[in-house]
C-alpha positions as CSV (number, residue, x, y, z in Angstrom):
1,M,0.0,0.0,0.0
2,H,1.1,3.5,-0.7
3,C,0.7,6.2,2.0
4,L,0.9,10.0,1.6
5,I,1.8,11.6,4.9
6,S,2.1,15.2,6.1
7,G,4.2,15.8,9.2
8,G,6.3,12.8,8.2
9,T,9.5,14.4,9.4
10,G,8.1,15.1,12.9
11,L,8.6,12.9,16.0
12,I,5.7,10.5,15.3
13,G,5.9,10.9,11.6
14,R,9.4,9.6,11.3
15,L,8.6,6.5,13.4
16,F,5.4,5.9,11.5
17,C,7.3,6.0,8.2
18,Q,9.9,3.5,9.5
19,R,7.2,1.0,10.7
20,W,5.2,1.5,7.6
21,L,8.1,0.8,5.3
22,E,9.1,-2.3,7.4
23,R,5.8,-3.7,6.4
24,G,6.8,-3.6,2.7
25,N,4.7,-0.6,1.9
26,T,5.7,2.6,0.2
27,V,5.4,6.2,1.5
28,T,5.5,9.7,0.1
29,V,6.2,12.5,2.6
30,L,4.7,15.9,2.0
31,S,7.4,18.3,3.1
32,R,8.7,21.8,2.6
33,T,12.2,20.4,2.6
34,P,12.0,17.2,0.5
35,D,15.8,16.9,0.2
36,K,15.9,16.0,3.9
37,V,13.1,13.4,3.9
38,R,15.3,10.3,3.1
39,D,17.7,11.2,5.9
40,L,14.9,11.6,8.4
41,C,12.4,8.9,7.2
42,G,14.4,6.3,5.5
43,E,16.1,5.7,2.1
44,S,12.9,4.2,0.7
45,A,10.8,7.2,1.4
46,S,9.8,9.5,-1.4
47,A,9.1,13.2,-1.0
48,C,7.0,16.0,-2.5
49,R,6.2,19.6,-1.8
50,D,2.6,19.3,-3.0
51,P,0.2,16.4,-3.3
52,S,-0.3,17.1,-7.0
53,E,3.3,15.9,-7.5
54,V,2.5,12.3,-6.4
55,N,2.8,10.1,-9.4
56,Q,1.2,6.8,-8.1
57,P,-2.1,5.9,-6.6
58,V,-2.4,6.7,-2.9
59,N,-4.3,4.2,-0.7
60,I,-3.8,5.9,2.7
61,V,-3.5,9.5,3.8
62,V,-2.0,10.3,7.2
63,N,-2.2,13.9,8.3
64,L,0.1,14.8,11.2
65,A,1.3,18.3,10.2
66,G,1.3,21.1,12.8
67,A,3.6,23.5,14.5
68,P,4.8,22.5,18.0
69,I,2.3,23.5,20.6
70,S,4.5,23.3,23.7
71,R,5.9,26.8,23.8
72,R,4.5,30.2,24.8
73,W,1.4,31.1,22.8
74,T,1.9,34.7,21.6
75,E,-0.8,36.0,19.3
76,R,1.4,35.5,16.3
77,Y,2.3,31.9,17.3
78,R,-1.3,31.0,18.0
79,T,-2.0,32.0,14.4
80,E,0.8,29.7,13.2
81,I,-0.4,26.8,15.4
82,R,-3.8,27.0,13.8
83,S,-2.8,27.7,10.2
84,S,-0.2,24.9,10.2
85,R,-2.9,22.4,11.1
86,L,-6.1,23.7,9.4
87,E,-4.5,24.8,6.1
88,T,-2.6,21.5,5.6
89,T,-5.7,19.5,6.5
90,E,-8.0,21.5,4.1
91,K,-5.4,21.1,1.3
92,L,-5.2,17.3,1.8
93,V,-8.9,17.0,1.9
94,R,-9.4,19.0,-1.3
95,W,-6.7,16.9,-3.0
96,T,-8.3,13.6,-1.8
97,L,-11.7,14.7,-3.1
98,S,-10.2,15.6,-6.5
99,Q,-8.8,12.1,-7.1
100,R,-10.7,9.7,-9.4
101,D,-9.3,6.8,-7.5
102,K,-9.6,8.1,-4.0
103,P,-7.6,6.8,-1.0
104,T,-9.6,4.4,1.1
105,Y,-8.7,5.8,4.4
106,F,-7.7,9.3,5.8
107,L,-6.1,9.3,9.3
108,S,-5.9,12.8,10.7
109,G,-4.3,14.1,13.9
110,S,-5.9,15.8,16.8
111,A,-5.1,15.9,20.6
112,I,-6.7,15.2,23.9
113,G,-6.7,19.0,24.3
114,Y,-10.1,18.6,22.7
115,Y,-11.5,17.8,26.1
116,G,-10.1,20.9,27.9
117,N,-9.4,20.9,31.6
118,R,-11.8,18.4,33.1
119,G,-10.5,17.5,36.6
120,G,-11.0,13.9,37.5
121,E,-13.7,13.2,34.9
122,L,-13.1,10.0,32.9
123,L,-13.0,11.1,29.3
124,K,-14.1,8.9,26.5
125,E,-14.4,9.5,22.8
126,N,-18.0,10.6,23.1
127,S,-17.3,13.0,25.9
128,A,-18.1,16.7,25.2
129,P,-15.4,19.1,24.1
130,G,-14.0,21.5,26.5
131,G,-13.2,25.2,26.4
132,G,-10.1,27.2,25.7
133,F,-7.7,27.8,22.8
134,A,-6.5,24.1,22.6
135,A,-10.0,22.7,22.7
136,Q,-11.2,25.0,19.9
137,L,-8.1,24.3,17.9
138,C,-8.8,20.5,18.1
139,R,-12.5,21.0,17.2
140,D,-11.7,23.0,14.1
141,W,-8.9,20.6,13.1
142,E,-11.3,17.7,13.3
143,A,-14.0,19.6,11.5
144,A,-11.7,20.3,8.6
145,T,-12.1,16.6,7.6
146,T,-15.9,16.9,7.4
147,P,-16.1,17.3,3.5
148,L,-14.7,13.7,3.3
149,H,-17.6,12.2,5.2
150,H,-19.8,11.7,2.1
151,S,-17.1,10.9,-0.3
152,G,-16.7,7.2,0.4
153,V,-13.3,7.8,2.1
154,K,-13.3,6.5,5.7
155,V,-11.9,9.0,8.2
156,G,-10.2,8.3,11.5
157,I,-9.1,11.0,13.9
158,I,-6.5,10.2,16.6
159,R,-6.6,12.4,19.7
160,T,-3.1,12.1,20.9
161,A,-2.0,12.4,24.5
162,I,1.5,13.3,25.7
163,V,3.9,11.2,23.6
164,L,6.8,9.7,25.6
165,S,9.9,9.4,23.5
166,M,13.7,9.9,24.0
167,R,13.9,11.4,20.5
168,G,11.9,14.5,21.3
169,G,8.8,15.8,22.9
170,A,8.2,16.4,26.6
171,L,10.3,13.7,28.2
172,P,13.8,14.9,27.2
173,Q,12.9,18.3,28.5
174,M,11.9,16.9,31.9
175,L,15.0,14.7,32.4
176,P,17.8,17.3,33.2
177,P,16.3,18.5,36.5
178,F,15.2,15.0,37.5
179,R,18.6,13.6,36.8
180,L,20.0,16.3,39.1
181,G,17.5,15.4,41.8
182,L,15.7,18.7,41.3
183,G,12.6,17.4,39.6
184,G,9.1,17.2,41.0
185,P,5.4,17.8,40.4
186,M,4.0,20.9,38.7
187,G,1.6,23.0,40.7
188,S,-0.5,20.9,43.1
189,G,0.4,17.8,41.1
190,E,-3.2,16.6,41.5
191,H,-4.1,17.1,37.8
192,W,-4.3,14.0,35.6
193,M,-1.8,13.3,32.9
194,S,-2.7,11.1,29.9
195,W,0.3,9.8,28.0
196,I,1.4,7.2,25.4
197,H,4.6,5.5,24.5
198,E,5.7,6.4,21.0
199,E,5.6,2.8,19.8
200,D,2.0,2.5,21.0
201,E,1.1,5.8,19.3
202,V,2.4,4.4,16.0
203,G,1.0,0.9,16.7
204,L,-2.4,2.4,17.3
205,M,-2.2,4.4,14.0
206,L,-1.4,1.2,12.1
207,H,-4.2,-0.6,14.0
208,A,-6.6,2.2,12.9
209,I,-5.5,1.8,9.2
210,D,-5.7,-2.0,9.3
211,N,-9.2,-1.9,10.8
212,Q,-10.4,1.3,9.1
213,L,-11.4,2.9,12.4
214,S,-13.9,5.6,11.8
215,G,-14.4,8.8,13.8
216,P,-12.3,10.0,16.8
217,F,-10.3,7.6,19.0
218,N,-8.0,8.4,21.9
219,G,-4.3,7.9,21.4
220,S,-3.5,7.4,25.1
221,A,-2.4,4.5,27.3
222,P,-5.1,2.8,29.4
223,E,-3.6,3.9,32.7
224,P,-3.3,7.7,33.1
225,V,-1.6,9.0,36.2
226,T,-1.7,12.2,38.3
227,N,1.2,14.6,37.9
228,N,2.3,13.7,41.4
229,S,2.5,10.0,40.4
230,F,4.3,10.8,37.1
231,A,7.0,12.7,39.0
232,R,7.4,10.0,41.6
233,I,7.6,7.2,39.0
234,L,10.1,9.1,36.8
235,A,12.3,10.0,39.8
236,K,12.2,6.4,40.9
237,E,13.3,5.2,37.5
238,L,16.2,7.5,37.7
239,H,17.0,6.7,41.4
240,R,16.4,10.3,42.4
241,P,14.0,12.1,44.7
242,A,11.1,14.1,43.5
243,V,10.7,16.8,46.1
244,F,11.1,20.1,44.2
245,R,7.6,21.3,43.2
246,S,7.2,23.9,40.4
247,P,4.7,26.5,41.6
248,A,1.8,27.1,39.4
249,W,2.4,30.8,39.5
250,A,5.9,30.4,38.1
251,L,4.7,28.2,35.3
252,K,2.0,30.7,34.3
253,M,4.6,33.5,34.4
254,A,6.9,31.6,32.2
255,F,4.5,30.0,29.7
256,G,1.3,32.1,30.0
257,E,-1.9,30.5,28.8
258,M,-0.1,27.4,27.6
259,A,0.7,26.5,31.3
260,D,-3.0,26.5,32.2
261,E,-4.2,24.6,29.1
262,L,-1.3,22.1,28.8
263,L,1.0,21.9,31.8
264,L,-1.6,22.2,34.6
265,A,-4.7,21.0,32.8
266,S,-6.3,17.7,34.0
267,D,-7.2,15.1,31.3
268,R,-8.0,11.6,32.5
269,V,-8.5,9.9,29.1
270,E,-9.6,6.3,28.4
271,P,-8.7,4.7,25.0
272,C,-12.1,3.0,24.6
273,M,-12.0,2.6,20.8
274,A,-8.5,1.1,20.9
275,L,-9.4,-1.4,23.5
276,E,-12.8,-2.3,22.1
277,T,-11.3,-3.0,18.6
278,G,-8.6,-5.2,20.0
279,Y,-5.5,-3.1,20.2
280,T,-3.0,-4.5,22.7
281,F,-0.8,-1.9,24.2
282,Q,2.9,-2.7,24.4
283,F,3.4,-0.3,27.3
284,P,0.1,0.0,29.2
285,T,1.6,1.3,32.4
286,L,3.9,4.3,33.0
287,E,6.4,2.1,34.8
288,Q,6.7,-0.1,31.7
289,A,7.0,2.9,29.3
290,L,9.7,4.7,31.3
291,S,11.6,1.5,31.9
292,D,11.8,0.9,28.2
293,L,12.6,4.5,27.2
294,L,15.2,5.0,30.0
295,K,17.0,1.7,29.5
296,G,20.4,2.0,31.2
297,D,19.7,5.6,32.2
298,G,18.6,4.9,35.8
299,A,21.5,2.4,36.3
300,A,24.0,4.8,35.0
301,T,22.6,7.6,37.2
302,K,22.7,5.4,40.3
303,A,26.3,4.3,39.5
304,S,27.5,7.9,39.2
305,A,25.8,9.1,42.4
């Protein structure tokens, strides 16, 4: 099968391309820097600047493009966050609809920010959306796929939680203070964190493609934790304490609105669709995920103490 992917040079996109190619499939990466695609996504990957350049039938479209959201949201950057997602999605939707032989499946990105800050409420795919910039962004991002719904193309939308990886994302940013014994919870630490190991994120994407999952589904591990628990488990894996709490006021001063909606927001998400359709998580618990990602790290830290 041939897949056209946007966001293929990003954290998840690169791993998806690798696993997709390992299956004996082909991939074309939509990129503004096509010369770098083979270095990032594998020698077998093709690249294009525009979908119109694709010269073979496309069976699957994967849409992951979007500017990083984990930085301070200035007005200018909020515009970039929105346009990088919505414009790319709309472009891919228009291209898909224009094809005589349409792709059979369109997998589009979203995030658990869709649910907003919900305290301890257990959030399933049919839970109502929340409020705030991130929630509205996700609603609009998902809505951009609406024109496909009557085209015969099945649409799946993955609402991704915090992706744990050593290649990028949140975890490498957390590690330096924790390795020094200066890590700890954020704010009260009572807010829920939903997360997923990078291999399960890609595994779930492949599961969605294989099973043509329709509608939104949560890309999160089945055991979310509070921020207090996350800090404790990470520190334990590194053989360090977790006693230095980051005050909420300091996070808000440093990151503004992003701190309230991402760092301190509470999202207790359940991956109902994944479990109901038979996906088996490789790393269902945070202990298993961090143990895999930090292989050798904790032992090395302990030895150097």
